[in-house]
N, C-alpha and C positions, 0 to 999 in steps of 0.2 A: 399819241394822246392818252393812251392807257398809262404810260409811265408818268406823264405830267399829272394825270388825275390822281395817281397814287401819291405823288409828292405833295399835291395840294391838300389831299385828305389828311396827310400826316401833319401838315402845318395848320390845318383847320380842324384840329381834333375835337373842339367843343361841339360844333355843328355836326361833325361826322359821328360822334358818339350818340348825340341825340337822335339822329336819323337811324343809326344802327339799332338803338334801343326800340324805336317804334317798329322797325322792320322785323327784328328778331322776336319781339313780343307778339306781333301780329301773326307771324308764321307759327309761333308756339301755340297760340290759341286756335288758329285754323287747323293745325295738324292734330291737336288733341280732339277738337270737336269733330273734325272730319273723320278721324279714325273711329270714333264711337258710331258715327252715322254709317260709315263703311261696314262696320261690324254688324249693325242692324240689317243693312241691305244684303250683305253677303250670307247671313245666317240661313241655313236650310235645316229644318227639323228632320232629323233622321228617324225613321220608324223603329220603334222598339217593340211595343206590344203587337203591332200588326206586321212585323217584319216577315212572318211566315206566310202571310196572305198574298195572293196574287192581285186582288182588287179589293178596294175598300169603298163602300158606298156611305157617304157622310155629307153633312152640310155644315162645315166649320165656319163658313163665311157667308155674308150676304152682300150683294152688289146693287148699285143703282147707277144708271147712265143718265147724264144731264146734258141737254143740248145747249151750247153756249150761244151768245149773240151772233158770233161770226158764222154759225152753222156747224162748227166742230162739236164733237161729243166728248165728254169726259166721264170715265167710269170710276166710281169710288167703291172700294172694297173694305169692309169692316169685319173683323173677327167677332163672332157671336160671343156674348159674355159667358154663357154656359157651355160653349163648345158646339152647340147645335144638336139636333136630333132628327131622326128619320122614322117613319112609321115601321113598327115591328112587323106588320103584315106584309111589308115589301119583301121580307125574307122568303116567304112562301112563293111569291111570284118569281123571284130570282132563281130559286131552286129548280124551277121548271124550264129554265133557259138551257137549250142544248149547249153542251160544253162546260157547264158549271158542275163541278164534282163535289163541292162542299160549301155550305152556307152556315154562318154563325151570326145570330143577332146578339151583339155584345151588350148585355144588360149591365147597368152600373148601379150599385147600391152603396151609398155612403155609409161608412162605419164610424160612429162617433168617438169611440175610445181607442181606435188603432189607426196608425198611419197606413191604412190599407183601404181598398175598394172591394166591395162584394160583387161577385160575378157568377154566372152559371157555369157549371162544370164543363159544358161543351166548348167553352171559349178558352180552356186552359191550354189547349194545343197552340193557340195563336201566339202566346207569349213563350212557347217552348217549355212550359212547366210540366215536369214529369214527377210522378210519385216516387218518393225515396223511402216511404214507409207507409204502411196501412193500405187503405183502399179508397175508391171514389165514393162520394156521398150518394146514398140511395134513399134516404128518408129526409123529411122536412127538417128534422132536428139535428142533422149531421152536416158538418162542414169539413173542408180541407184547408189547412192553413200553411203558412210558410215555415221554414225551418226556424226553430227557436220560439215560435208562438204557442206551441202546444205539442202534445204527444197523442198518438192514437188511443182512443178509449177514455181520454181525460175530458172533463167538462171545460167549457170556455164561455165566458160572458161577453157578449157583444152588444153595443148600443146601436140599434137599428131603428130608424124612424123616431129617434129621440127616446126610445124605450129600452131598458135593459132586457136582453133575452138570453136564455141559456141554451147552448148547443153542445153537441158531443163531437169531438175531433175524430173523424174517420180515417184521415190520412194526412200526410205531410209532403209538401213539394219543396224543392230547393230553390232558394233565391228569388222570392216573389214578393210583390207588394199587394197581393190579392188574397181575398178569402173566397173560397168557392163553395156555393150552395148547389143543391140540385137545380136544374134549369127551371122547374116549375116554381120552386121556392124563391129563386132569384126574381122571376117575373112577378110573383105576388108581392115581394118586398120593394119592388122598384118604385121610386117616387114619381115616375112619369109613365103611368100605365099606357100601353099602346105605342110608346116611343122608346127608341134605343139610341145611344150616342152614335153607333156605327154598325154596319153590317159587313162582315169580312167574308170574302169568297175565295175559293180555290177554283180556278177556271182556265180553260184553254184560251189562247189569243183570239180564236174564232168567236168567242162569246162576248167580247168587249162591246161590239156595236149594239147587240140586243140588251146588254146590261145597261149601257148608257141611255138607251131609249127609255127603259123603265125608270131609271134614276131621274132623268129629266122630267118625266111626268110627275114625280113626287117632289120636285124642287131640290133634288140632291145632286151631288157631284160624284164622279167616279175617279178615285185617286189611285195612282200607280207609282211604283218606284219610290223615290225619296218623298214624293208628295204625300205618301201615306202618313208621314209624320205629322201633317197638319191636322189629322183627325184625332190625335192624341193630346189631351190637355198637358201642357208643360210650362214650367216657369220660364224656360228659355224663350218660348214664343211670346210670353208676356213681356219679357225683357226686350226682345226685338222690337215689339210695338212701342214700348216706352222710349227707346233710343230714337226711333224714327219720328215719333210724335214730338219729342223735345227738339229735334232738328228742324221739324216743320214750324214749330212755334218760335224758335229763337234764331235759327240758322241765317235767315235773310238779314235780320237786324245785326247779327254779329259781323257778317261779311260787309254790310254797309258801314258799320262803325269803324271797322279796321281800315277799309278803303278811305273813309273820311279822315281818320287820324294820320295814316301814312301820307296821303296827299297833302294834308296841311303841314305836316312836319317837313317833308321834302321841299314843298313850295317855300316855306319860311327859310329853310337852309339856303336855297338858291337865291332868294331875295336878299339875304344879308351878305351875299358875296357879289353884289352888283359892281363894286369898285374893282375887284379882281378881274371880273369878266370884261368890264369896260377897258381896263388896261390891256388885256389880251387883244381886244379889238383894236386898240390904238396902236399896237405894235404889229399890226398886219395879220392877226389871226382872222380867218374868215368865219362868217356865221356858222357854216357847216362844221368847221373844226371845233368851235366852242360848244356846239350842240353835242358833237361826238364825245368831247371831253366830259361833259356833264352826264351823258348817257353811260360812259365808262365808269364814272364815279357811282352812279346809281346801281349799275350791274355789280360792281365790286362790293358795295355795301350790301346789296341783296344776297350776293354769294356768301359773304361772311355771316349775314343774318341767318341764312339757311343753315350754315354749319352750326350755329348756336341754337336757333329756334327749333329745328327738327328733333335733335336729341332731347331737348328739354320738353318738347311736345310729346315725345314718346313716354318720358318719365311722368309727365302730367297726366297722360292717359292712364297709366298704371295706377297712379294715385287716385284718380277719379273712379276708376273701376273698383278699387279696393273700398272706397267710400260707398259706392252704390251697392256693393255686396254687403258691407257692414250695416247699411240701412235697409236691407232686405228688398231693394228695388231690382236687383239682378242676382241670379244664382252664381255661385262661384264657378260652376261648370260652363257658364256662357263663354264662348270663344271670342276673344278680342282680335280683330284683324291686325296684321302687321303694319298697316298704313301704307301699303304699296301704292295706292292711288291717292290717299289723302295728303301725304307729305308732298309729292310733286305738285299736286293741285294747289296746295297752300303756298308753296314757293312761287309757282307760276303766277297766281293771282296777285300776290303781294308785289312781286317784281314788276308785273304789268302796271299796277297802280303807281309804283315809284317812277317808272319810265314815263308814263303819261303826265304825271305831276311835274317831272323835271322839264319835259318839253313845254308844258303850259307856262311854267314859271320863267323859263328862259326866252320865251317868245319875244318879249318886248326888247330885251337888251341885245338880242341877235338880229332884230329886224330894223333897227335904226342905225344911223351913221355912228362911227366910233366917237367923234367929238360930242355928239348928242348923248351917247351912252355915258361918257365921263361926266357930263353935266347932270344927268339924272341920278348918277351914283352919289353926287355930292349934295344934291338938294332933293328933298322929298317931293314927289309928284302929287297930283291931285288925288282925291279919294278913290277914283276908279273910273272905268269907262262907262259910257252910256249903256252898253250892252249888259254890263254887270248890274247896273242899277235896275234896268228893265227886268232882267232875269230874277233879281231879288224880289222885286215887287210882284212878279207873276207867281213866284214860289210862295210868297206871303199870302197872295190871294188864294192859292191852292190850299194852303193850311187853313185859311178862314172858311173855305168851302167844306173841307173835311170837318171842321168844327160844327157847321150847320148839320152835316150828315150825322155826326155823332149824337147831337142833341135830338135829332128827329127820329133816330132808330134806337134799337136796343140789342141786347144779346151779343153774340160773337161778332156780328157786323159792326156794332158800335165799338167793341174792343179793338178790332182790327183797324178801323178808321182812326181811333184815338191814338194808337201807337204810331201809325203812319203820320198822323198830324204832328206828333212830337218831333219826328225826324224832319218833316217839312219846315217846321218852325226853326229848328236849329240850322238847316241849310239856308233858309231865308236870312237868318241873322248873320250867318257867315258871309253871304253875298252883300248884305247891307251894312256890315260891320264898320267900314270906313265912315259912312255917313252917321251911323249910330254913335261912333266914338266922337266925332266932331260935335254932334248935338249934345252929348253928355258932357263934353269939355266946356261948352258954353253954359250949360245949366249949372255945372258944379264949380265954375270958376270963382264966383263970389264966395262960396263956402270955403274953398281951398285957400283963398287969399286971407279970409278972416282967421282961419284956424292955423295956417302955417306961414302966414305973412309972405315975404318975398319968395320963399321956397314954394309956397302954394301958387304964386303967380307963375313961376317958371314951370311948375307941374302942369298947370292948365294950358300954358303955351305949348309944352311938349306934347300933351294929349291931342291938341288940335293939329299940330304940325305932323305928328307921327300917327295920324288916324289910320292910314292905310297899313302901316307897318305893324300896328297893334291889333289888326283885324283878326289874325289867327289866334292871338292870345285870348281875345274876347270870345271868339267862337268856342275855343276849347273849354273855357270856364263855363260858358252857358251850357255846353254839352254835359259837362260833369254835374253841374247843379240840376239841369233838367232831368237827367237820368236818375241821379241820386234822390231827387225830391219827388219823383213820380213812380217809376217802375219798381223801385225798392219797396216803397210803402204800399204798393198795390196788394202784395201778398198779405201784409198785416191787416189790411182792410177786409180781405176775403175771409181770413181766419176769424177776425173779430165779429164780422157780420154773421158768419155761419154759426158760431157759438151763441151769439145773442138771439138769433132766430130760433135755434133749437131750445134755448132756455125759456124764451118768452112764449114759444108756441107749445111747450109741454105743460099741460094742465094736470097731468097725473102726478101723484105724490111719489110713486115708486115705479120701477120696471123690473119684471122678471126676465133676466137675460140668460142666454146659454150659447156657448160656442158650438155645441153639438146639435142645437136646434130643439125647439119645443113642439111636441105633438098637440093635436086637438084636445087630448085628455087634460093637458096642463091648463088650457083655457077653461075647460069645464071645472076643474078643481079650484081655480082662482075665483071664478064667478060664484062658486058655492060657499066661499068664505064669508061669514057674517061681517058686515061693515063695508064690504066692497060695493061701491055704487056703480062702477063702470070698469070694464076691462076690454082693451082693444089689442088684438094681435097685430104685429107689424112684421112683415117679411121683406127684407131688403133684397132688391133685384136690380136689373138694368134692362133697358130697352134700346133698340136702335131706331132713331127717328130721322126723317128727311131734313136736310138743312139746305141753305141757299146754294151750296156747291156740291151736294151729294148726300152722304149719310154720316151720322156720328152717333156714338153711344151716349145715353143719358141716364143719370142716376134715377132710380124709381123705387117706390115702396108700394106694397100691397097691404091693404088694411081691411078690417071688417067695419063697414060703415055704420053698423047698428048703434054703437055708443061712441062714435068718433068725436062728436061735439063736446063730450064731457072729459075727454082725455087729451085732445090735440086741438090747437087753434092755428090753422094755416094762414089766417088773415086773408080770407076770401074777399076779392074785390068785385067779382061778377059771378052770378049763378049761385048754386048751393051744393054743398057736399051731401045733403040729404038725398040727392038724385044719383049718387054714385052707386053703380051696380055692375053686373057682368058685362054689359055692352057700352058702358060709359067710362069717362076718364076725367080727372081734374089735372090741370097743368099750371106751372108757375108762370108768372108774368114774363120772366126772362125767356122761357121756352116758347111761350105764345108769340112773343115779339120776334124771336129768332126764326121760327118756322112759319110766321104769318098765320097763326091760328086765332080764331075768334070763337066766342061762346056759340055753341050750337053746330059748329063744324064737325063733319065726320073726318077723322084723321086716321092715317094708316101707320101703324107701328109694327115692329117686329119684336116679339118677346125674346127672352134670353136664350131660348132653345131654338130660335129660328122660326117659330110659328107666326105667320102674319095675321094681324087682327085689324079690324076697322072699328074704332070706338068714337062715340059722340062726346064732345067737350061739354061738360055740364057745370064746370066751375074753374075759375082762374084765381090763383092765390099768390101772395107776395113772398112767402117764406120758402122759396125754392132752394136756396143755399142750405138751409138747415134741415129740410126734409126731402129734398130731391125734386127734380123738375117734373116728374110724373107720379101721380097717385092713382092707383087702380084698386078695384075691389079684389079681395082674396079669391073670389070666384073666377075672376078673369085669368089669373095665373095658375089656378089649380091644375096640377099635373104638368106644369111647364117650367118648374124651377128645379135646380140640381138636387136639392135635399127634400123639397116638398114640406119643409118645416118652417115655423116662424122663428125669427131671430130674437124677438122680445115680446113681452105682453105689458102694455102700459096699464097701470092700475090706479084708479081713483078710489080712495078708501078713507075711512076714519082711522085715527091713530091706534085704536084698539085692535085693528086687524093685522098689525105688523107681525106679531108672533105667529099667527096662523099662516100668513103669507110666507114667512121664512120656512115654516114646516113644509109648505107645498114645494118651495124651491129645493128642499133637501131630498125630495122624492125623485127628482130628475137629475141625472148625472151631468155635471158640468154647469149647472144653472146656479144663479145667485139673485138675491133680491137687492136691487140697487136704488138708492135714493136719487131723486131728480138731479140734485146738484152734482152728485158723483158721476152721474151719467154724462152731464155736460162737461165735467172735468176730463173724463176719458176721451170725449170727442175732441177737445182742445189739444190733447196730447197726440192723438192720431193725426190731426190736421197739421201739427207742427212737424211731424215726421214726414208726411206726404209733401209738405211745402219745401222740404230741404232741397230737392233737386232743382226746383224753380229758383230758389234763392241762390243756389250755387251759380247758375248761369247768369242770373241778374247781377250777382257780385262780380262776375267776370266783366260784364258790360260796364258797370260803374267803375270798377278798378281800372279798366283800360282807358276809360274817359278821363279819370283822374291822372293817369300816367301821361296821357296826351297833353293835358293842361300843364302838368309839371314840365314836360319836355319843351313845350313851346315857350314857356316863361323863362326857363334856363337859357335857351337859345337866344331869346330876345335880350336877356340881361348880359350875356357874353358879348353881344354885338355892340354894346354901348361903350367900349373902352375909350375910343377916340373922343366921343362926345363928352364923357365925364372928365377926361383929361383936359379938354379945352375949357370946360367950365371952371375947373380948379386953377388953370393957368390965368384966367381972366379975373380971379379974385375970390371965387366962392370957397368957403371953408369946407372941410370934410363933413362937418356937422350939417351945414346947409345943403350939401348935395344929398346926404342921407335923408334929410327932411323932405327934399324935393321928390326923391324916389318913393318915400312913404306916402306922400300926398298923391303921386301918380297911381300907386297901387290902390289907395283908397278909392280914387275916382274910377279906375278900371274895374276893380272888384265890386264897387257899389253898383255900377251899370250891369255887370254880369249877374250879381245876385238879384237885382230887380227884374231883369229880363228873364234869366233862367228860372227864378222863383215863380214868375207869372206863368211861364210856359209849363213848368212842372205842376203848379196848382191847377191850371186849366185842364191839363191832360189827366191828372189824377182824379179831379172832380168829374170829368166826362166819363172815365171808365167806371168809377165807383157808382155814378148815377145809372149807368147802363146795366151794371151787374146787380146792384142792390136797391136802386130806386132812391137812395139817399143823396141829396144835393151837396151835402157837406162831408168830405172824406175825413177819415180818422187818421191823424198823424201821431205817433207815439210821443209822449211828453218830451223826450230828448231828441226827437227826430229832427225838428227844425234847427235846434242848436247843433246837432251833429253835422247837418248839411252845410249850414252857414259857417260854423266854426271850422269844419274840415276844409271848405273852400278857402276861408281866410288864412288858415294855417298853411295850406298848400301854396297859396299865392305869396305869402310872406317868406316862407322857407325857400322857395325856388327863385325868388328875386332878391331879397335882402341879403342872403348868404353870398351869392355870386357877386353882387354889387359891393358888399363889404370887403370881399377878398380883393376886388379890383382897386378899391380905394386905399388899400394898404400898400399899393405899389406907387412909387413916385410918378406923377403925371407925364414927365418927360419920356419915360420908358414906353408909354402908350401913344403919345401924340403922333409918332411917325410910323406906326404900324397899321395893320389892317383894322378896319372898323369893327 
């Protein structure tokens, strides 16, 4: 049977190539994406700074355990945005533990004008830093710097706390990214008084239990071995989280899409070979032999697809990694796994889908008598079984139920249900496609006859008669239109809404911004400028909030509520921002819906450094995309952010104050006075960069869906040789046949555009409404034309070209060969 399968594939090269393309491309995508996911899961942060420590007490993550409906529990762990912090007083307690021989509270002081972090001299030994020149710092105005940053006895200017300060270099260490102060000076300059990122210990193994007890009481973890690397801020850890998050967001849909496409292509290929299979049955081939032959074909094609798809998947992974590095999502040092697990898993999953699809497609022709199989191969059967009809209606009802859920909820729940709704609609259309095709043929028959005459009549008759055969083509087109018209435009809606909310909600004329941070003195200087009517400091941060399935980080801002109403309009729907204070919080409607928060609720949040707080919701606002899901008072986060400085100061002023404000900006290194419109333009550019990764994956989804549509239409066109030959032999001209095919394509494409467009519009509107509150989504001016025109061009190119090639061959050459 294997030899026979190989010979049949060689003679059925059209369907074999189409199936091979679907399999190889599916393996390529799964290998590439799986390798990136595997890289994220396999990555372990090696300790560098704390390599010399025996134990590290830190709190880099926060966890939450949720009890599910079945009684099982799920624990969600999220890395803290600022890396976490522990009380510095814990160092003294740990020093008293028997077996602990050394304790260092590792203070962190951001340096604004150097790619370095300030630390106390006692922590130099942790990183293995040794003096190569000079001496240790002994006075508050002395520092030790890395090689090349200065020389002993020379002055050095450092921006600490947003303010330029002059120090004297007392010594130089080799190969470090740290600036060392005296321990007392480092503690005084720390933006988080009383808190340190980590405490490093030298200790005997006998001390671990006592250290763990003290750490647990403070909510901290004890890290040993390679786990110590989790306490060190690193771009590699951020890259790991990004890769895992992308896989969680898109992985399931990619797998489902590839399974859907492979199953459809394989099923269509088997279906168009019913005559061959019926003849094999008629010459005494048993059902088992036919099934084994088809399975052998599927395995052969899967093997060839693996040989093509896996190497291309490796190359695609390298290209994507280069793009991620170029867009600053992943550092060049992040290790990419060789795909030892991803490639076999991709091949196994795709092969399994191909085998199951082959068995399902061959079930009918191998289950009936040989004479019945010959009859069914010659004449199109009915639209489908009752089981298929019932399954389609049930799936359609499920999609309708998710529609109700989407409209009745908001936030991430609505987004998840809306995306699931899209796939349920497509699956329902795939199951109901034969009946949809028949209905569309009846509705379009008068139009086709009027426009194309007798060719239109034949086209309508063909659409009715071949309703079941065209089901896969309709499904692929609906899938391409549905994905292209919904998921792709979602990112555009998010970017547009974010920029609009920031622009409409910013009442201030200018903003004083600084990458190094702005101290409290800058705010006082701005407010002292004549003509300034209001100034609001804004500090960007993040918090960890409970969600329906665990924990998730949320964008947040801390503001001074005193003059907020004159510089920012958050579009409050409930409550008042006037009540914002140290123990209160304002949240967006999206966050309130996702976390089931209402006005007056006491909510538990975790600040960026891991400090848990309970705040009362005093306001709910609409403009969460533009300003963050959570707005707190600056007093709430004081001493709990990495820099302890404001990112910008929003200024409402008269035009005459511009020159004086520019002079204030000049006093603070790295700061600039930015007009409101320029501020929004910068935001749009940042959003476009951050959206690149999402659009890359969405492009893969849409591109594979388009490939599936092209594949199925080419296979369907190649299977019509005998049919077209018969029509030409009974008197139709080549022109009439072409007009008939064009009319068929218009009918099928029209149905696909209407159904796919309706599914896409409903899905996009549901998601946009959940995220932005707007019932009408934004579609770029050329968006509709691109989707409709692309689908039309795809349908015509993959049908008209193969049909045209067949019509150039004399009909007698096709009448006696395979269909």
